[in-house]
Structures are given as C-alpha cells and as structure tokens.
MILUM-438278 format. One line per 5 residues: number of its first residue (from 0); for each residue x, y negated, z of N, C-alpha, C. Coordinates in steps of 0.1 Angstrom, whole numbers, plus 5000, padded with zeros to 4 digits. Example, Ala and Ser with C-alpha at 12.3 -4.5 7.8 and 13.67 -1.06 7.14 Angstrom:
BEGIN
0 = 5132/5057/5078/5123/5045/5078/5132/5033/5078 | 5128/5022/5071/5137/5011/5071/5129/5000/5079
END
This chain:
BEGIN
0 = 7416/5388/8459/7412/5386/8474/7420/5374/8477 | 7417/5368/8483/7419/5350/8492/7433/5352/8496 | 7439/5347/8495/7455/5348/8499/7459/5339/8510 | 7446/5328/8510/7445/5319/8521/7436/5325/8529 | 7441/5328/8540/7427/5333/8549/7424/5327/8555
5 = 7417/5321/8558/7413/5307/8569/7402/5313/8580 | 7396/5327/8581/7391/5330/8590/7385/5326/8604 | 7372/5323/8609/7371/5316/8623/7371/5325/8635 | 7373/5322/8642/7383/5330/8657/7366/5336/8658 | 7355/5337/8655/7341/5345/8659/7342/5358/8647
10 = 7348/5353/8640/7349/5368/8630/7364/5380/8633 | 7371/5378/8643/7384/5381/8642/7379/5396/8644 | 7390/5407/8644/7390/5421/8647/7394/5422/8665 | 7381/5429/8667/7382/5435/8681/7397/5437/8685 | 7406/5447/8677/7420/5449/8680/7424/5437/8682
15 = 7425/5427/8676/7436/5418/8676/7430/5405/8681 | 7419/5406/8688/7417/5393/8693/7420/5383/8707 | 7432/5393/8709/7446/5387/8720/7454/5374/8712 | 7451/5373/8698/7462/5368/8687/7458/5352/8689 | 7465/5344/8689/7470/5331/8684/7460/5327/8674
20 = 7458/5318/8670/7457/5311/8657/7461/5318/8643 | 7475/5315/8646/7488/5311/8639/7491/5331/8639 | 7494/5335/8647/7490/5351/8646/7485/5358/8642 | 7472/5355/8647/7459/5362/8632/7464/5359/8620 | 7467/5344/8617/7468/5339/8602/7479/5353/8602
25 = 7490/5350/8602/7497/5361/8601/7491/5373/8593 | 7489/5379/8608/7481/5393/8608/7475/5394/8592 | 7462/5386/8592/7457/5389/8575/7462/5386/8566 | 7471/5375/8563/7473/5370/8552/7489/5383/8551 | 7496/5386/8557/7503/5398/8555/7495/5411/8550
30 = 7485/5412/8557/7476/5424/8554/7470/5425/8542 | 7466/5411/8535/7463/5408/8521/7472/5413/8514 | 7484/5405/8516/7495/5408/8506/7501/5426/8506 | 7507/5429/8519/7507/5447/8520/7495/5452/8510 | 7484/5454/8513/7475/5463/8510/7474/5457/8489
35 = 7475/5450/8488/7475/5446/8478/7484/5448/8464 | 7497/5458/8475/7510/5468/8465/7500/5479/8463 | 7493/5483/8470/7492/5499/8473/7488/5502/8460 | 7484/5512/8460/7473/5519/8450/7459/5520/8458 | 7448/5525/8449/7433/5523/8457/7436/5535/8466
40 = 7441/5544/8466/7439/5558/8473/7446/5554/8483 | 7459/5552/8485/7469/5545/8496/7461/5535/8504 | 7455/5524/8495/7450/5515/8501/7438/5518/8512 | 7431/5532/8507/7420/5534/8518/7424/5542/8524 | 7437/5544/8532/7441/5550/8544/7444/5539/8555
45 = 7445/5522/8548/7447/5512/8555/7442/5498/8554 | 7427/5502/8556/7416/5492/8553/7418/5487/8572 | 7411/5472/8571/7412/5470/8585/7406/5474/8597 | 7396/5482/8591/7388/5491/8603/7396/5501/8608 | 7409/5507/8601/7417/5516/8605/7430/5511/8615
50 = 7429/5495/8618/7443/5492/8624/7436/5499/8638 | 7446/5506/8648/7438/5508/8661/7448/5501/8671 | 7457/5492/8670/7468/5481/8679/7476/5470/8667 | 7474/5460/8675/7482/5448/8671/7492/5445/8683 | 7504/5446/8683/7514/5438/8695/7523/5430/8690
55 = 7522/5419/8701/7535/5411/8694/7551/5416/8701 | 7560/5415/8693/7572/5419/8693/7581/5406/8690 | 7585/5399/8704/7591/5390/8704/7604/5391/8700 | 7608/5404/8705/7624/5406/8700/7620/5401/8688 | 7616/5409/8678/7616/5410/8663/7608/5397/8656
60 = 7603/5389/8667/7597/5376/8658/7587/5383/8647 | 7576/5392/8652/7571/5399/8643/7558/5402/8651 | 7544/5410/8641/7536/5416/8648/7540/5431/8645 | 7536/5436/8653/7536/5456/8650/7519/5461/8650 | 7521/5460/8637/7504/5467/8631/7504/5486/8630
65 = 7493/5491/8641/7496/5501/8641/7484/5510/8634 | 7481/5520/8625/7471/5524/8619/7467/5535/8626 | 7453/5542/8624/7451/5554/8633/7459/5568/8625 | 7466/5565/8611/7471/5578/8612/7485/5578/8613 | 7490/5569/8622/7502/5570/8632/7513/5558/8623
70 = 7509/5555/8613/7520/5544/8606/7517/5533/8615 | 7525/5524/8612/7529/5513/8616/7540/5506/8610 | 7541/5492/8609/7547/5479/8604/7549/5471/8610 | 7557/5463/8604/7564/5450/8611/7559/5439/8604 | 7546/5432/8607/7545/5413/8599/7554/5403/8604
75 = 7557/5396/8597/7563/5385/8597/7557/5378/8596 | 7563/5364/8603/7559/5347/8603/7555/5344/8587 | 7563/5351/8579/7565/5345/8565/7558/5353/8554 | 7547/5363/8560/7535/5368/8555/7545/5383/8544 | 7553/5386/8550/7562/5396/8544/7559/5407/8559
80 = 7566/5424/8547/7566/5432/8562/7579/5441/8557 | 7576/5450/8569/7589/5459/8568/7586/5476/8578
END
C-alpha cells in the first residue's frame, strides 16, 4: 500500500466529501497505517466502504471516523489514531 496518498478530489469517498485537502489526506494516510496493523479478518471489517461518517473534532484536533459496525476512532494530523 502507498503510504503517501495523493488521490485527487474527484475520487473522494462521498462520506468524506466535506473534508478539505489536508483533512482528507489525514483520513487516507491514517487509514492506511491503521489497517496495515490489523489481521486480514479484522481488516475486512474496516474497509473504506464501511466508513459511515467522518466528523471534524475541533476540540481534540482530529477526525472522528465511524464504521458501520459501531466502532470509531480518532485520526490525528500526525497520522496516528486512538
């Protein structure tokens, strides 16, 4: 996987279309790093198509990324998650 995501805006996920370029890059690069540490079975639960909501969290300076199974993570500008 390419850890230097630079996809153009025409290919953005509809659920994240409201993000600016930097926020979208944070989402994608953090997603790549995050899922790369998961096993295959776990990773299948967290495909891009399973993201149901991405919210800006200004208080914590991150993106709250919600998945269809109810799980969610904070994705931070330094490409870490919690």
